[in-house]
Phi, psi and omega in degrees: 000315182299323178297321179292320178297319177298321179298318179293321180295323177295317178295322179295318179297327181282327188254334184092331176205158179210138181268166177300316180300315181297317182292321179298318178293320182297315185265349181069037180234174181285161177295326178296320177297318179297317180299319178295320178295319179297320178297322178297316180297320179293318180296329179277358179077019184265349181201165174254129178284134177235171175292109178094005181176205175223163177216161178290151180296330179292344182275359183259125186262130177254167179293148179214166183276165176303316181300316179296318183293325184292334181265353180270122176055043188298318182295318179296318180297321179295319179295319179295317179299318180296316179294322180292323180299328180292344180274346184283133182256142180303144179072013176280158165259121185250127168271127186242122181290172184268009184278166181288327179291317178294324175301321181296339179298324186304319182296337184259000177286144180298131178301336182273351184291134176262109187223149169247128181245128174259126184211157172248013178261120178295320178302314181295319181298317180296318181295318180293324182298339180280353184255120190297332184265003182240148176235147182243133172251118182259127177291141183266150179159214183261134181273125173275119185298318184299326186242357184054040177256147179261121187227178175112178185297327179294318178296320179297316180297323181290320180306318187292350179269356185248167171226139178235144175287317184222137173249116173272104193251137171248163177210148178280335181203146176218146173205155179295327183282318189250353175083219185263131188223155178208156182284341188249128184294321182293321175292325178300318180298320179293319179300317179299316181294321180290326173300317185294331183265003187251142179289320177223151182239119178254114182268123180249105178219135173282166189297339180291343182272347188278138182065035176243172178233151171221175191297316190241128172272128183243359179180168179262151175295343177296338180278352184272124178279316184222135171254129173244119182218190183248177187292345179276000184295144179302116183301324180294319177300312181296318181294321179294326175293318178301320179295334176279353181098008179276133174288132179241122179246123177264110182283135180258134178287146176292148179301134180088358179293146181293142179269000000 
């Protein structure tokens, strides 16, 4: 048994996650045996049990503050924000997510662009208010201190009265199996509602978010029109999205950008 557990851990280290079917084929044992082995690995703290498999503990994303997010993968996020800003069309109504990467888009929008932005991010609303040709609509509700996002039933009710041409969406974790994920349920509800009112959804995630898990799934990758990510993104993940008809844009960092 221990040899088999080591075999599963090696596969897990290489892939980040492994399903019951994959492990059964790898070890030549039954699925029931694999499930018992997976439970043993989880009990020992060596893996996280998921529906249908296991994943590395490093693959699970927890909630973090705005300050923490801004210093993580900063160069990649800046490149993604710049590439996403180029997709924005003048006179559009933009729904803007509460993430740090989506916040970064504002700095790259043309000063001459006439835009209306719907957002639940207080930081984003303040930044947009400083731009003479742009107007910000802030959703009302309860402010979450870690992210300075406005959430709750009042914000949800307000979202449903609007329509957006484009939703610039962030996510804490994404995977082909589990879709779009975030650690907070109230923010997840708002993201789902904003997807529903938008004509197109542009997903902005750096490569560290791909093939990861978070607490709450708020949508399917099928709802994403365009993915903007960085050069470190898993090629297989990107190719499978392209095969589904999703546009994939790999943002390039400017020369001399900090790594």
